[in-house]
KEPADREN-560397 format. One record per atom (N, C-alpha, C, O, CB): x, y, z; residue in one letter. Coordinates in steps of 0.1 Angstrom, whole numbers, plus 5000, padded with zeros to 4 digits. Glycine has a CB too. Example, Ala and Ser with C-alpha at 12.3 -4.5 7.8 and 13.67 -1.06 7.14 Angstrom:
! residues 2
513249435078A;512349555078A;513249675078A;514249675085A;511349555090A;512849785071S;513749895071S;512950005079S;513450115080S;514149945057S;
END
This chain:
! residues 439
462754075128M;463253975118M;463453815119M;463853815131M;464454015116M;463453705115P;463653585116P;465053565120P;465853615113P;463353525104P;465553505129A;466753425137A;467553415121A;467053395110A;466253245146A;469053445124T;469753395114T;470253225117T;470753185128T;471053505111T;469953155106M;470453005105M;472152985108M;473053015100M;470052955089M;472452935118P;474052915121P;474652845109P;474152735106P;474452815136P;475852895101H;476652865091H;476652695097H;476752675109H;478252975089H;476552595086R;476752425090R;477752425078R;477752465067R;475152295087R;479052365087P;480552325079P;479752205068P;478852125069P;481952235092P;480552235058L;480352115049L;480751985053L;481851975059L;481052125037L;480051875051S;480351745055S;480951655043S;480451665031S;479051675062S;481851585047L;482951495036L;482551345041L;482751305053L;484851525039L;481951245029L;481851145037L;483151035026L;483251015014L;479851095039L;483950975036V;485250915027V;485150765030V;485450735042V;486950985032V;484650665022V;484250545018V;485650455018V;486450465009V;483350555004V;485850365029T;487050305025T;487150145033T;486150085038T;488350425029T;488050105033T;488249955038T;489449915048T;490549965046T;488549865025T;489149835057S;490749805065S;491149695056S;492349665058S;490649755084S;490649645048G;491149525042G;492349575033G;492049625023G;490049455033G;493849555038G;494649605030G;494849735033G;493849815032G;494249575018G;496249795037G;496549925040G;496650025034G;496850125040G;497249935045G;496650005018G;496350105010G;495350155008G;495450275003G;496450095001G;494250105011H;492850175009H;492750285022H;492350405022H;491450055010H;493350215032L;493250355043L;494350465043L;494250575049L;493250305059L;495450435036Q;496350565037Q;495650635023Q;495950755023Q;498250525036Q;495050595012A;494650695000A;493550775009A;493450905008A;493950614984A;492750695017A;491950775023A;492450915035A;491851025037A;491150685029A;493450885040N;493750955048N;494751075040N;494951185045N;494150865059N;495351025030A;495751135024A;494951205017A;495351315013A;496551115018A;493751175014K;492551245004K;491951345016K;491451455013K;490951104996K;492051315027I;491351355037I;492351475043I;491751575046I;491151235046I;493551465044A;494351565046A;494451705034A;494551825036A;495751495047A;494251625022E;494151705011E;493151825010E;493351935005E;493951635002E;491851775016E;490651815015E;490751925027E;490252035025E;489551695017E;491451905037Q;491551955050Q;492252075047Q;491852185050Q;492151875061Q;493252055040V;494152195038V;493152295029V;493052405033V;495852155029V;492652265020K;491452345010K;490652405019K;490552525018K;490352234999K;489752335030N;488652345038N;488852315056N;488252225062N;487852235031N;489752415062P;489952375075P;488552325085P;488752255095P;490652465079P;487452375082D;486252395089D;485552235082D;484552195087D;485452565085D;486052185072L;485452075068L;485451955079L;486351925088L;486252035055L;484351895078V;483851805086V;484251675077V;483951665065V;482251825089V;484851565084V;484951455077V;484151335086V;484151325098V;486551425075V;483351245080I;482851165084I;483451015075I;483451025062I;481351215083I;483850905081T;484850775071T;483850675079T;483350665091T;487150735074T;483750585064H;483050485071H;483850335062H;484050315050H;481150505070H;483950305067D;484950135066D;484150025063D;483749955072D;485850085082D;483649985049I;482949915045I;483049795048I;481949745049I;482949935035I;483849715050L;484749575053L;484449545072L;483949445077L;486749615049L;484949675077A;484649665093A;483349685099A;483249655111A;485449765099A;482049725091H;481049755096H;479649655087H;478549605090H;481049915097H;480349665074A;478849585067A;478249445074A;477049435072A;479349515049A;478649345080G;478649225086G;478649265103G;478249175110G;479949125080G;479049365109G;479149395121G;480649375126G;481449305121G;478349325126G;480949455138K;482149465145K;482749325142K;483349315132K;481949505161K;482549205152R;482649085157R;483449025138R;484548975135R;480749015166R;482449045131F;482248965115F;483249045107F;483748985098F;480448985106F;483749195110G;484449265104G;485749265108G;486649275100G;484049365105G;485849245120R;487749225125R;487649025119R;488748985114R;488249255154R;486948945119F;487148845118F;487648835098F;488448755093F;485848775124F;487048925092M;486948915078M;488449005076M;489148975066M;485348985070M;488849065083I;490149145083I;491549115089I;492649135085I;489949245089I;491249035101N;492348985105N;492648865104N;493848815106N;492548995116N;491348785099R;491548645102R;491448575087R;491648455086R;490348585113R;491048645078I;490848635065I;492148695053I;493048635048I;489548705064I;491548865053W;492548895045W;494048955049W;494848975039W;492048985038W;494448965060D;495248965065D;496448855068D;497648865066D;494849015071D;495648755074S;496148635074S;496748545059S;497648465058S;495048555080S;495748595049A;496648565036A;497948655035A;498948595032A;495748595022A;497948755035Q;498548875035Q;500048805042Q;501148815037Q;497649015043Q;499848735054R;500948715062R;501648595058R;502848585057R;500548705076R;500848505055K;501348355050K;501748355032K;502448275027K;499748225052K;501248475025G;501948485011G;501048395003G;501548314995G;503548445010G;499948405007S;499348334999S;498548364988S;497348384990S;498748275005S;499248384975V;498348434963V;497248384960V;496448464957V;498848424953V;496948264959R;495648204956R;494548234966R;493348234963R;495748064954R;494948254978A;494148314989A;493648434989A;492548454995A;494648305000A;494448534983L;494348644981L;493548684969L;492648774969L;495348674981L;493848624960E;493148624947E;491648574948E;490748654944E;493848534937E;491448444953F;490348414957F;489048514963F;487948544959F;490748314965F;489748564975W;488948664982W;488748804975W;487548854976W;489548684994W;489648864969A;489348994957A;488448944946A;487849034939A;490949044949A;488348824942H;487348794929H;485848764939H;484848744933H;488048624917H;485948754950S;484548744958S;483848864955S;482648854953S;484748724974S;484348984955T;483549094957T;481749074952T;480849114959T;484349214950T;481649024941P;480149014938P;479448954946P;478348994949P;479848954928P;480148854952I;479248754963I;479148874976I;478048894982I;480348584969I;480148924978F;480349044991F;479049114989F;478249114998F;481649174989F;478849194976D;478349234970D;476749254975D;476149354979D;478749184960D;476349094972I;475049064968I;474849014990I;473749034995I;474948904951I;475748974996L;475248945008L;475249055018L;474749035029L;475948835013L;475649175015F;475949285020F;475449395018F;475849495024F;476849295019F;474249395007W;473949514998W;472949605008W;472949725011W;473049454983W;472049495012I;470949555020I;471749645036I;471249745039I;469749405025I;472849585044P;473349695054P;474149775052P;474349865061P;473749655063P;475149755037V;475449895035V;474949995029V;475450115031V;476049905030V;473849955021F;472550055018F;472050145027F;472050265026F;471449975015F;471750055037C;471250115050C;472350225060C;471950325065C;470849985058C;473850165061Q;474450235068Q;474750385059Q;474850495064Q;475550145072Q;474850375047I;475750455043I;474450585037I;474750705034I;477050375031I;473150535036L;471850655037L;471750705048L;471650825047L;470450605034L;471750645060R;471850685074R;472850825073R;472450935074R;472350555084R;473950775072K;475050875072K;474850995065K;474851105071K;476050825066K;474550995052L;474151095042L;473251195047L;473251315044L;473551035030L;472151135058F;471051225059F;471751295073F;471851415075F;469351145059F;472251185081R;472251245095R;473451375093R;473251485098R;472651125107R;474751345085Y;475951455083Y;475151545071Y;475851645068Y;477551375076Y;474151535065E;474051605051E;474951675043E;475051785040E;473351685052E;475851495038I;476851515033I;476951565018I;476151525010I;477451415036I;477751655016A;478251745003A;478751674992A;478351684980A;479251835007A;479851604998N;480851544988N;480951394996N;480451375007N;482551644986N;481851284986V;481551154988V;482951124979V;483151144967V;479951104982V;484151064992I;485251024981I;485350874987I;485250844999I;486951144980I;485650794976D;485750644981D;487050574976D;487450594964D;484350554976D;487650504981T;489150444979T;488750294981T;489650224986T;490550504991T;487650234978Q;487850084978Q;486949994971Q;486050064965Q;487950034992Q;486749894969P;485949844957P;484749764960P;484049714951P;486749764947P;484649754971L;483449674979L;482049764976L;482149894978L;483949654998L;481149714973A;479349724974A;479149884967A;478249964970A;478549724994A;479849914960L;479250044950L;477950044947L;477350144949L;479850064936L;477349934941G;476149934937G;474949964946G;473849994942G;476049844932G;475149954962A;474749964971A;475050144976A;474050214980A;475349844978A;476250184976M;476350284981M;475850394971M;475650514976M;477650284985M;475750374959L;475350474949L;473850474946L;473350584941L;476150434936L;472950364949C;471750384948C;471450464964C;470450524967C;471050244942C;472250434971A;471850524987A;472150694984A;471650784991A;473350465003A;472950704974I;473250824970I;472150904961I;471651014963I;474550804962I;471950824952R;470650854944R;469350904951R;468651004949R;470250714937R;469150804962I;467850834969I;468350964975I;467951064969I;467250724980I;469250984985Y;469651104989Y;469251234976Y;468351314976Y;471351084992Y;470151214968N;469951324959N;468551364957N;468251484956N;470551294947N;467651264957V;466251274951V;465751364961V;465451484959V;465451134949V;465651304970L;464751344984L;465351494990L;464651584994L;465051194998L;466751494989K;467151634995K;467751764987K;468151874991K;468251605003K;467451714972K;467651774958K;468851834957K;468951954954K;466751854954K;469751744959K;471051764959K;471751684948K;471051594945K;471651744972K;472851684941S;473751624930S;475051564935S;476251594931S;474051734920S;474651484944V;476351424950V;476651334941V;475751264936V;476451344965V;478051324938A;478651214933A;479751174943A;480051214954A;479151244920A;480451064933V;481750994942V;482751004934V;482750974922V;481650834946V;483451064941E;484851134938E;485650954940E;486050924952E;485451294953E;485950864928K;486750724932K;487950724930K;488350744918K;486450604926K;488850694942I;490250714939I;490950554934I;490550454941I;491050784953I;491550554927L;492050434922L;493250414929L;494250484929L;492350434907L;492950314936T;494350254946T;495150154941T;496050094947T;493850184961T;494950144928D;495850074919D;496450164912D;496250284913D;495249974912D;497450104902L;497750154895L;497050134878L;497150014873L;498750134898L;496450234871P;495850174860P;496350084850P;496950134840P;495550244854P;496049944849T;496649834840T;495349744835T;494249764840T;497749744849T;495549644824Q;494649564824Q;494549474834Q;493549394834Q;494749514814Q;495549484846F;495449324854F;494949424866F;494949374877F;497349204857F;494349574865A;493349594877A;491949584879A;491349674886A;493549684880A;491449464873S;490349424871S;489549404881S;488349384879S;490449354864S;490149384897P;489349334905P;488849484913P;487849494920P;490149214913P;489849594909Y;489449744912Y;488149824901Y;487249904905Y;490849824909Y;488449774889L;487949824878L;486649744878L;485649814877L;488849824866L;486349614877S;485449554869S;484249564879S;483149554874S;485849394865S;484449604892P;483149634898P;482349774895P;481149804897P;483449614911P;483149844890I;482649994883I;481749924868I;480649964866I;484450104878I;482349854861K;481749804848K;480649744847K;479949744836K;482349724842K;480249684861R;479249614864R;477849684871R;476749634873R;479749514871R;478249824872L;477349914875L;476149934864L;476349914853L;478050034878L;474949974868S;474350034859S;474550164854S;475150254860S;473350024863S;474150174841A;474550294837A;473850424843A;474150524837A;474350284822A;473250454852S;472550514862S;473550574872S;473950694874S;471650404868S;473950444879N;475050424889N;476150484885N;476550574891N;475450284892N;476750434872R;477950454866R;478150624863R;479250684864R;477950364852R;477050664861A;477050814859A;477550904874A;478450994874A;475350864855A;476850864882L;477750914896L;479350914896L;479950994903L;477350824908L;480050804888I;481350814895I;482250864887I;482350844875I;481850704899I;482950954896H;484051014890H;485550974890H;486250994900H;484051134895H;486150914881L;487250834887L;488550874890L;488950934880L;487550734878L;489450884898V;490750974901V;491950904898V;492050804904V;490851024915V;492850934891T;493750804884T;494950864879T;495150984881T;493050724871T;495750794874T;496750854864T;496650774852T;495850684850T;498250864870T;497550804843K;497350764830K;497750594831K;498550554840K;498350854820K;497150514822P;497550384824P;498350334814P;498650404804P;496550304827P;498650214815L;499650174811L;499250054798L;499049934799L;500350114823L;499250134785L;498650064776L;499249924771L;500249874775L;498550144767L;498249874759L;499049774750L;499149874738L;498749984738L;498249594746L;499949784728S;500349844714S;499349844707S;498949744703S;501149784708S;498749994702G;497850044696G;496450084704G;495450134699G;497749954687G;496750054717E;495350084725E;495350234730E;496350284736E;495149974739E;494250284728T;494350404732T;493550454749T;492750384754T;493850474721T;493850564753E;493250554768E;491850554769E;491350484778E;493650664776E;490850634759E;489450624755E;488950444754E;487950404760E;489350704737E;489750374748K;489650244744K;489850174759K;489050084764K;490850194732K;490750214765F;491050134779F;490550164789F;490550074798F;492250124783F;489850294792W;488750284802W;487250234800W;486550204809W;488650394806W;486950224782K;485850164779K;485850024781K;484749964782K;485650204767K;486749964782K;486849814779K;487049784795K;486249704800K;488249744767K;487949844804H;488149784816H;486949824827H;486749754837H;489449824821H;486349944824C;485349984836C;484150064828C;483250104835C;486150104849C;484050084814N;483150124807N;482750284813N;481650344816N;482050024807N;483950324812L;483550494816L;484650544802L;485550494796L;484150564839L;483750674802S;484550754794S;485550874796S;485450914808S;483850784786S;486150914790L;487350984793L;486651124803L;487151164813L;488451024778L;485551164799Q;484751254807Q;484551224821Q;484251314829Q;483451264801Q;484751104824N;484551064836N;485951034846N;486050994857N;483650954834N;486851064838I;488351034843I;488951164847I;488651274842I;489150974832I;489851144856S;490551264860S;492251244861S;492651184871S;489851304874S;492851274856Y;494451254857Y;494951324866Y;494951444863Y;495251284845Y;495451304878A;495651374891A;496851314899A;497351204896A;494451374900A;497151374906G;498551364915G;498151194923G;496951174927G;498951534931G;499051124923F;498951004935F;498451024948F;499051104956F;500250954937F;497450954952P;497050954964P;497850924974P;497650814979P;496050904964P;498650994978I;500050964989I;499951044998I;499351144998I;501650984985I;500650985008R;500351095023R;501351215020R;502351185014R;500751025041R;501151345026P;501851445027P;503151425027P;503551455016P;501651495035P;504151395035S;505751335035S;506451305020S;507651325017S;505851185043S;505351245011F;505751205002F;505151314991F;505951334982F;505451075002F;504551344991K;504251494985K;505551574983K;506151594973K;503251584995K;506051634998K;507051664999K;508251624995K;508951714991K;507051675006K;508851494996Y;510251484990Y;509951444974Y;510851434966Y;511151354998Y;508451434969A;508251424954A;508851544947A;509251524935A;506651414950A;509051654953H;509251794946H;510951824947H;511651924944H;508351934953H;511451694953Q;513151754960Q;514051674947Q;513851574940Q;513851664982Q;515351794946P;516151714935P;516651574940P;516951554952P;517451804930P;516751484931K;517351344929K;518851344936K;519751384929K;517451304913K;519051304946A;520351304952A;520651254962A;520151324972A;520751404954A;521251164966F;521651084979F;522351134990F;523551114993F;522450984975F;521451214996I;521951365006I;521651265019I;521151145020I;520551545005I;522451365027P;522251305043P;520951315047P;520351425045P;523151375055P;520551215052I;519151265060I;518951205073I;519651105076I;517851215051I;518251245081T;518051205096T;516851165099T;515951255097T;518451315106T;516351015105L;515050965109L;515350995122L;516451025127L;514650815105L;514050975127H;513450965141H;512550865141H;511350905138H;512851105146H;512650735142I;512150585147I;511550615156I;511850705163I;512950485151I;510550545158S;509450575168S;509150425175S;508550345167S;508050635160S;509250385183Y;508950235187Y;507750225199Y;507550315207Y;510250165192Y;507250105196K;505850075203K;506050065218K;505150105226K;505249935197K;507049995223T;507349885234T;508649945242T;509350035237T;507649715226T;508949905253P;510149945258P;511149825255P;512349825255P;509949985274P;510349725251H;511249605247H;511649645231H;512749635227H;510349435249H;510849685226E;511249715212E;512549825211E;513549835203E;509949765203E;512249925224K;513450025224K;514549955228K;515350005220K;513350145233K;515049885235T;515749785239T;516749735225T;517849755221T;514749665246T;515649655222L;516249595209L;516949685199L;518049665194L;515249535203L;515849795195L;516549915185L;517949935191L;518949905184L;515550075185L;518049995204A;519150015210A;520249905210A;521449945209A;518650045222A;520049775210E;521449675211E;521849695196E;523049735193E;521149495215E;521049665188L;521349665171L;521449765165L;521149765153L;520549605163L;521749895173T;522450025165T;523350075175T;523750195176T;521250155161T;523849985184S;524850015197S;526150055188S;526950135193S;525249875210S;526350015178S;528149995168S;527850135162S;528750175155S;528449835151S;526850225162T;526350345153T;526550505162T;526650515174T;524350315149T;526450595153H;525950735162H;524350745165H;523850855169H;526350875154H;523650635164A;522350665168A;521950715182A;522450655191A;521750565165A;521150815185L;520850885193L;519950805201L;518950785195L;520350995188L;519850745212L;518150695216L;517250775227L;517450775239L;518050535223L;516450825221E;515650925228E;514350895235E;513950785231E;515451015220E;513750935242E;512350905248E;511550825243E;511250725248E;511550995249E;511150855231N;509850825224N;510450775208N;509850715200N;508750975224N;512050835205S;512350765191S;513850725190S;514650745200S;512050865177S;514150685177L;515850665179L;516350755167L;516250715155L;516450475178L;516850855169T;517550925160T;518750895152T;519750905158T;517651015165T;518850865139L;519750785133L;520250905119L;519250935112L;518950635128L;521450965116T;521751005102T;522850905094T;523750855099T;522351155104T;522350895077M;522950835073M;523650965065M;523151075064M;522450715068M;524550925061H;525451025050H;525950945033H;526150825030H;527051065060H;525851075025P;526151035012P;526650885009P;526050795002P;527151145008P;528050875016Q;528550705013Q;527850605017Q;527950505010Q;529650675018Q;527150605030D;526250465029D;525350425023D;524350495018D;525650445037D;525550325024Q;524450235015Q;523050175018Q;522950055020Q;525050135013Q;521850265017V;520750235026V;519850145014V;519950155002V;519950385034V;519150055022T;518449945016T;516949925027T;516949895039T;519649775015T;515849975019T;514349955025T;514049815021T;514049775010T;513250055019T;513549745034L;512849615030L;511349595037L;511249555049L;513749485033L;510249645029M;508949655033M;507849555027M;507049595019M;508649785029M;507749445030L;506549355021L;505049395026L;504149315025L;506749165024L;504849495031G;503249545029G;503149535047G;503949505055G;501949395016G;501749585048S;501249585061S;501649485068S;502349515077S;500149595061S;501349365066Q;501349215070Q;502549155064Q;502249065056Q;499949145064Q;503849185066P;504749105055P;504948955060P;505048915072P;506349195052P;505248895045V;505448765049V;506748705055V;507748725049V;505148695039V;506648625066Q;507648615078Q;508848555070Q;509948615070Q;507048525092Q;508748435065E;509748355063E;510248425048E;511448415045E;509348175063E;509648465041A;510248545029A;511148685039A;512248705035A;508648625016A;510848725046S;511548875049S;512748825056S;513748895057S;510648995060S;512648675061L;513748655070L;515048595059L;516348605060L;513348525083L;514248545048S;515448495037S;515948625032S;517148645030S;514948405023S;514748705030Y;516148825021Y;516848905036Y;517548995031Y;515149025005Y;516848915047V;517848945051V;519248875056V;520248935060V;517348985057V;518748725055K;520048675057K;520648675046K;521848655047K;520148555062K;520048685033T;520848645020T;521748815020T;522748825012T;519448595002T;521248925026F;521649015026F;522949005039F;524049055037F;520549095026F;522648975047I;524048945054I;524848855050I;526048875053I;524048905066I;524448745041D;525348675037D;526448775028D;527648795031D;524648565030D;525848795020L;526548875006L;527249025008L;528149075000L;525148914994L;526849095021V;527549195028V;529149155036V;530249215035V;526449235040V;528749015043K;529648955047K;530848925035K;532048965038K;529048845053K;530648875026S;531548835015S;531848955007S;532548904998S;530948715007S;531649055005T;531749134996T;532849235006T;532549275017T;530349184989T;534149254998P;535149325006P;535249455008P;536149495016P;536149305001P;534249555001S;534049675005S;533549735016S;532549805016S;533749705000S;534649715031T;533849725042T;534449895046T;534349925058T;534249585055T;534949985036H;534650115041H;533250175036H;533050285032H;535850195036H;532450075037I;531250135028I;530350095043I;530749995050I;530750035008I;529050165048H;528450105058H;527250095052H;526750195046H;528550165071H;526749965054H;525249915046H;524149965061H;524549975073H;525249685042H;522949995056Y;521749995066Y;520649925060Y;520349935048Y;521250155071Y;520149855066L;518949735060L;517849775068L;517849735080L;519349565063L;517049835065F;515949885073F;514549785070F;513949805060F;515750055070F;514249685081V;513249585076V;511749665086V;511549695098V;513849385081V;510849655074F;509149735083F;508349575087F;507949505078F;507749855066F;508149555099C;507549475104C;506049485110C;505749595114C;508249445111C;505249395111A;504149405114A;503849445131A;504649385138A;503849295110A;502949535138H;502649515149H;501549465155H;500849545161H;502949585153H;501449325152K;500249265155K;499949185161K;499749105152K;499849235150K;499549105175K;499549035183K;499148925176K;499048835184K;499049065193K;498848895160L;498348765156L;499348685153L;499048575150L;497548765144L;500848715153E;501748665149E;502148575163E;502248615175E;502648785142E;502348465158T;502848355169T;504148395177T;504348385189T;503148215160T;505348445166M;506448505174M;506748605163M;506948575151M;507848405179M;506848735170P;506848855158P;507748875150P;508748865157P;506848965161P;508048895140L;509048905128L;510348995132L;511448975127L;508248985115L;509849105143Q;510949175147Q;511749105159Q;512849155163Q;510449315151Q;511248995164E;511948915171E;512748815166E;513748765171E;511248855178E;512248795154R;513048645146R;514048715138R;514948645135R;512048535134R;514048865132I;515448935130I;516248965139I;517448975138I;515449045125I;515548985149Y;516749025161Y;517548905163Y;518748905159Y;516049075177Y;517048805169S;517748665165S;518848635158S;519948595161S;517048605159S;518348655146L;519248625135L;520248715135L;521348675131L;518648615121L;520048825138V;521348905138V;522048915147V;523148945144V;521349015136V;521648885160T;522548855173T;523048735175T;523648725185T;522048875184T;522848605165E;523248505167E;523948465155E;524348355153E;522348435172E;524048565147Y;524748545135Y;526548535135Y;527048645137Y;524148665127Y;527348435133K;528648435136K;529248495125K;528948485114K;529248305138K;530048585131D;530748675124D;530248785114D;530648815103D;531548605119D;529248845122F;528348945117F;529249045113F;530249085118F;527349005128F;528549085099P;529749205092P;529449335101P;528349375105P;529549255072P;530749395104K;530849525111K;530549625104K;530349735109K;532149555115K;530449615092N;529949735084N;528449715077N;527949745066N;531149755072N;527849635091L;526249645082L;525349685097L;525749665109L;525649435072L;524149735094T;523149755107T;521749725102T;521249795092T;523249915114T;520949615109V;519949585103V;519049655114V;519249665126V;519949425100V;518149685110L;516849765121L;515449705120L;514749795117L;516549935119L;514949615120P;513949565120P;512849645130P;512849635142P;514349425122P;511849725123M;511049855129M;509749805131M;509349765120M;510949985120M;508749805138S;507349825138S;506849925130S;507749985124S;506949845150S;505649985127S;504950055117S;505350175122S;505350205134S;503550025116S;505750265110Q;506150425110Q;505250495103Q;504650445094Q;507450455104Q;505050625107T;504450735098T;505450735087T;506450675085T;504350885106T;504550835077D;505450875065D;506450955068D;507450935061D;504750945055D;506351035076D;507451125082D;508751055081D;509851105078D;507251175098D;508550905083V;509650805084V;510050745071V;511150745066V;509350695093V;508650705066I;508950635051I;509250685042I;509950635033I;508150565046I;508750795041A;508850885027A;510550915028A;511150865019A;507751055026A;511250985037P;512751035036P;513350875033P;514450865027P;513351135052P;512750765037L;513850635035L;513650605023L;514650595017L;513650505044L;512350595016Y;512250565002Y;513150644993Y;513650604983Y;510950574999Y;513150774997F;513750874986F;515650864989F;516550884981F;512951064991F;515650845000R;517650835003R;518050654999R;519150624995R;518250855028R;516950585001S;517350434999S;518250434985S;517750484974S;515950324998S;519550374987N;519950294974N;519350204965N;519450194953N;520850234976N;518650124974A;517749994971A;516549994979A;516650014991A;518549864973A;515349944972T;514249894975T;513649784973T;513549754961T;513649954972T;513149704985L;512549584980L;511249564987L;511149524998L;513449484982L;509849594978T;508849594987T;507949504975T;508249474964T;508149754993T;506749464981K;505549394972K;504949554961K;505349674962K;503849314986K;503949484954A;503749594944A;502149624947A;501249634939A;504149544926A;502149634960G;500849694965G;500449804960G;501449874963G;500749704979G;499349914953G;499050014944G;499550124953G;500350194947G;497550014938G;499150164967I;499950274973I;501450304975I;501950414975I;499450274983I;502050164976T;503550154976T;504150194964T;505050284963T;503950004977T;503450134953A;503750104939A;503650294933A;504250354924A;502249954930A;502850344941M;502750494937M;503850574943M;504450674938M;501350564942M;504150504958E;504850624964E;506250594961E;507050684963E;504550634981E;506650464954L;507850444951L;508050584935L;508950654932L;508050244948L;507050554930L;507350614916L;507650784919L;508650854915L;505950584904L;506650814929A;506950924934A;508051004938A;508351114935A;506350914942A;508850924946V;509950944957V;511250864957V;512250894964V;509350914969V;511250744946A;512150664948A;513350694937A;513050724926A;511650534949A;514550674941Q;515350714931Q;516350584931Q;516750574920Q;515950864933Q;516950504938G;517350384939G;517150254931G;516150254923G;517150364948G;517850164933K;517250064927K;515850004933K;515550014945K;518249974927K;514949944924V;513549924931V;513349784928V;513149754916V;512250004926V;513549694940W;513349524936W;511549494942W;511349514954W;514849394947W;510849454935I;509249384936I;509449224940I;510049134934I;508349384919I;508649194953H;508849084954H;507548974952H;506449034953H;509449074966H;507648884950H;506448764942H;507148644948H;508448624948H;506348754922H;506248554953E;506448444958E;506848364950E;506248364939E;505648394965E;508248254954H;508648174945H;507948024944H;507547954953H;510048174947H;507948014934Q;507447874928Q;507847754937Q;508947684935Q;508147854913Q;507247734943K;507547594956K;507647454947K;508447364950K;506047564970K;506847454938T;507047254933T;507547254919T;507747354912T;505247134930T;507847154917A;508147094901A;507447204893A;507747294886A;507646934897A;505847134900L;505247174884L;504947324883L;504747374873L;503547084880L;504847394896Q;504847544896Q;505947574889Q;505647634879Q;504947614910Q;507147554889K;508147624883K;508247614871K;508847694864K;509047614887K;507547434863A;507647424850A;505947524844A;505847544832A;507747224847A;505247564849L;504247674847L;504847794845L;504347874838L;503247694857L;505847814852S;505947964854S;506848044842S;507348154842S;506547984868S;506747914832H;507647964819H;506347964808H;506547994796H;509147834813H;505047914814T;504147944804T;502948064806T;502048054814T;503647814801T;503048114801P;502548264804P;500748244805P;500048304814P;503148374788P;500248164796L;498848124796L;498248074812L;497148104817L;498848014786L;499247994817L;498747894827L;499247984839L;498247994847L;499547724826L;500448064844S;500748114852S;501448284849S;502648294848S;501448024856S;500548394848P;500648504843P;501448574850P;502348644846P;499548554842P;501048544864Y;501848684878Y;502948654885Y;503148684897Y;500948734892Y;503748574879K;504648534888K;504548534901K;505548584906K;505548594886K;503648494908G;503948444925G;503648584932G;504148624943G;505848394929G;502448654922M;501448754929M;500148774927M;499548714917M;501848874928M;499548874937P;498248884929P;497948974916P;498549074914P;497348944938P;497348944911K;497148984896K;496949114894K;497149144882K;496048924890K;496549234907W;496349364904W;497849394908W;498449484901W;495049434914W;498449324917E;500149364920E;501349324909E;502449364908E;500649284935E;500449224901Y;501449194888Y;501249324875Y;501849344865Y;500849014880Y;500249384882G;500349504868G;500849634877G;501349734871G;498349544858G;500849634888N;501549774895N;503149744892N;503849834888N;501249794915N;503449584894A;504749554892A;505249574878A;506449614878A;504849424896A;504649564864L;504649584852L;504449764851L;504949844843L;503549484845L;503849794857Y;503849954857Y;505250044860Y;505850134856Y;502850014867Y;505449944872L;506950014877L;508349964869L;509450034868L;507249964896L;508149874864Q;508949804854Q;509449924846Q;510549974847Q;507949694845Q;507949964835T;507950044824T;508550184831T;509550224826T;506450044818T;508050234839H;508550364847H;509850374858H;510450484860H;507150404855H;510250274865K;511450254874K;512450184865K;513550234864K;511250174888K;512250084858K;513049984857K;513449894870K;514549854875K;514050034850K;511949874872A;512149774885A;512349624881A;512149594869A;510849774896A;512749534888E;513149424887E;512349314899E;512249334911E;514649434887E;511849214891M;510949124899M;511949064906M;513049044899M;509949024892M;511949004921V;512848904927V;511948824935V;510948874939V;513948954934V;512448664940S;512048624948S;513048584960S;514248594957S;511448534944S;512648554972P;513948474980P;514948414973P;516248434975P;513548364988P;514148304963D;515348194960D;516048264947D;516848204941D;514648024957D;515648394943T;516548464929T;517348614935T;517948694927T;515048514914T;517048644947F;517648754951F;518848774957F;519248894960F;517048794958F;519748634960S;521248644956S;522048664946S;523148704947S;521648574958S;521348624934A;522348684922A;521848824919A;522648894913A;522248594908A;520848874922S;520549034921S;520849104928S;520949224925S;519549074921S;521149074942L;521849144950L;523549124947L;524249214946L;521249104963L;523749034947T;525449034941T;525349114932T;525449234937T;526248904934T;525149114918A;525049234909A;524749394913A;525249494908A;524149194900A;523949394921Y;523749554927Y;525149554933Y;525949634928Y;522249574940Y;525449484946L;526449544952L;528049514948L;529049524954L;526149514964L;527849464935H;529149504927H;529249604920H;530349654919H;529549414918H;527749674912N;527849784907N;528849864906N;528749974901N;527149824910N;
END
């Protein structure tokens, strides 16, 4: 008898990009979900932006173009690069096609998940050739990493531009869209990405495991314990000093801190590459107003997420530390913790426990807030810096996005509808925070 061929585990190709943390987070969430279903699954990842132009050029596009625009809060630059997707698709069609085709054949891919908007045509052409030559029927489970609104065009338009044969391979996984008055779901999807409802699946958000855990818990401001990790001995020393007046426990690799129901917890997270000046302004405003608020029996915690990148001239964490330690008569009932990046085991319970969150309206962040946030939701937008910009801010036709990228504006509107979110900027935050503290 002929020898039995050894069983080959199914292989999954996950296509994502490092341009923006949300795409990677969604990819990791889907990988974790698929591995629960099939522990023997072989997962192959492909970072489009990192590999299309080679490693050096990929790092340049990620670190020096996209992440740099995020750190500077340059809405114009972010929108310019996001709307340059058609140019990217033309320039890198051949390398993306070859790279995807090679991985399809090398790993005998059975399924493909895509969490990013780049080079769809090249990827789908590779899949069609693979299907014909290998007699397979591989399609693409495309995960929408922004909330479905009319402003999600940077993600939806690339699907609409596809040929009919390529579009037939797309199965879009998302949530119910934010509709205009009189609009139906069928009309929404046909208009914005030329897909029928048969190609759409409404499923749970592509959020990380800890967020799914807290999404099912009763809404209540309960005691909660965080284990905050630090990346360096210097960060350990810094956090130890800033929490010296609390009951925090300093351990070898983390700082353990418990918050009680009477504590007021606020989380400030302006993306994976936070805008430094905006973050500092929010922190200073928070300190000033807590100091001037007489309710000293309430202890406030302000958790500030900082980038862990060498590209910052002076790390945001250091600047916040200096602001706190040099502040005259710093309020005794306030603890400010500037943290480097944390896992979802810290972020999810913190979002869940927070009496208020102040974040950007990135797609995955918005989904995480929809899943677990129970307190006040503030959405950051860049303030209007010039007299002309301020004048145009009252003209929807000329300035419709309130100082944030178009897709984030759509996410913010979704949060306004479902979470009563409020949009704030550094120059309007004082009024919003005052009303919150005196509520």
